[in-house]
C-alpha positions as CSV (number, residue, x, y, z in Angstrom):
1,Q,-5.4,-16.5,13.6
2,V,-4.5,-13.2,12.0
3,Q,-4.5,-12.0,8.4
4,L,-1.9,-9.5,7.2
5,V,-2.2,-7.0,4.3
6,E,0.7,-4.7,3.3
7,S,0.4,-1.4,1.5
8,G,2.5,1.6,0.7
9,G,5.0,0.1,-1.7
10,G,6.0,1.8,-5.0
11,L,8.7,3.3,-7.1
12,V,11.0,5.9,-5.6
13,Q,14.3,7.5,-6.6
14,A,17.5,6.8,-4.6
15,G,17.6,9.0,-1.5
16,G,13.8,9.1,-1.2
17,S,11.4,7.7,1.4
18,L,8.5,5.3,1.6
19,R,6.3,4.1,4.4
20,L,4.9,0.6,4.4
21,S,1.9,-0.4,6.4
22,C,0.8,-3.8,7.6
23,A,-2.8,-4.1,8.6
24,A,-3.8,-7.0,10.8
25,S,-7.3,-8.5,11.1
26,G,-8.6,-11.4,13.1
27,R,-7.1,-11.7,16.5
28,T,-5.8,-8.5,18.0
29,S,-2.3,-7.8,16.8
30,S,-1.1,-6.9,20.4
31,S,-0.8,-10.7,21.0
32,Y,1.8,-11.0,18.3
33,A,5.4,-10.2,17.8
34,M,5.8,-8.8,14.3
35,G,8.5,-8.1,11.7
36,W,9.4,-7.1,8.2
37,F,11.4,-9.2,5.7
38,R,12.3,-8.6,2.1
39,Q,13.1,-10.8,-0.8
40,A,14.9,-9.7,-4.0
41,P,14.7,-11.8,-7.2
42,G,16.7,-14.9,-7.0
43,K,17.6,-14.3,-3.3
44,E,16.4,-15.6,0.0
45,R,14.0,-13.8,2.2
46,D,16.0,-11.6,4.5
47,F,15.3,-10.0,7.9
48,V,14.7,-6.3,7.9
49,A,13.2,-5.3,11.2
50,A,11.3,-6.7,14.2
51,I,9.2,-5.3,17.0
52,S,7.9,-6.9,20.2
53,R,4.2,-7.1,21.2
54,T,4.1,-3.8,23.0
55,A,7.0,-2.1,21.0
56,L,9.2,-2.2,24.0
57,R,12.0,-3.7,21.8
58,T,13.0,-3.3,18.2
59,D,15.8,-4.8,16.1
60,Y,17.1,-4.0,12.7
61,A,19.3,-5.6,10.0
62,A,22.7,-3.9,9.8
63,S,22.0,-2.9,6.3
64,V,19.0,-0.7,7.2
65,K,19.9,0.5,10.7
66,G,19.7,4.2,10.9
67,R,17.6,4.5,7.8
68,F,14.5,2.4,8.6
69,T,12.2,2.7,11.5
70,I,9.7,0.0,12.6
71,S,6.7,0.9,14.7
72,R,3.2,-0.3,15.6
73,D,-0.1,1.1,16.7
74,N,-1.9,-1.8,18.4
75,A,-5.1,0.3,18.8
76,K,-5.2,0.4,14.9
77,N,-3.9,-3.2,14.6
78,T,-1.2,-1.8,12.2
79,M,2.6,-2.0,11.9
80,Y,4.7,0.4,9.9
81,L,8.1,0.5,8.3
82,Q,9.4,4.0,7.6
83,M,12.1,3.8,5.0
84,N,14.4,6.8,4.5
85,S,17.5,7.4,2.4
86,L,16.5,4.5,0.1
87,K,19.1,2.8,-2.0
88,P,18.8,0.7,-5.2
89,E,19.9,-2.3,-3.2
90,D,16.7,-1.9,-1.0
91,T,14.7,-3.0,-4.1
92,A,12.7,-6.1,-3.1
93,V,9.3,-7.4,-2.2
94,Y,8.7,-6.6,1.4
95,Y,6.7,-8.9,3.6
96,C,5.2,-8.4,7.0
97,A,5.0,-11.3,9.4
98,A,3.4,-12.1,12.8
99,A,3.8,-14.8,15.4
100,P,1.9,-15.4,18.7
101,S,4.0,-14.3,21.6
102,T,3.5,-14.6,25.3
103,N,6.6,-12.5,26.1
104,L,6.3,-8.7,26.0
105,F,9.9,-8.5,24.9
106,D,10.2,-11.2,22.2
107,I,12.1,-10.2,19.0
108,L,11.9,-12.7,16.2
109,T,14.5,-12.3,13.4
110,T,14.2,-15.5,11.3
111,P,11.5,-16.4,8.8
112,D,10.9,-19.8,10.4
113,Q,9.8,-18.1,13.6
114,Y,6.8,-16.6,12.0
115,G,3.6,-18.4,11.1
116,Y,1.6,-15.6,9.4
117,W,2.6,-13.6,6.4
118,G,1.2,-10.9,4.2
119,Q,1.1,-11.0,0.4
120,G,4.1,-8.7,-0.1
121,A,4.5,-5.2,-1.3
122,Q,7.0,-4.3,-4.1
123,V,9.5,-1.5,-3.4
124,T,11.6,-0.4,-6.3
125,V,14.4,2.2,-5.8
126,S,15.8,3.7,-9.0
127,S,19.3,5.1,-9.2
């Protein structure tokens, strides 16, 4: 079992940058495929980015590709989401997620594939 805690959210102007962190405790995070999702008020939880156990593969939602970068440092049991060129439509609560994975290349892009979730971090982008 793994516990996830996000940090790094906040308020930023359009065009600015933020970096989210997701610290994992419990079992080593290198056993897990991980991802980021976001949920705006009144909307469903949407896929943002995903990364395989050893970071050999990554994937992004079309809306963030080229602006966001997902990475992980398994030695620190931490995953990151670097968000650049932020837009007001990026405003949401951002959640990190993890799922046990036996495949080094697994990329998981839907919420129902994940069993572990953080509490969420608010990101607000003002225009």
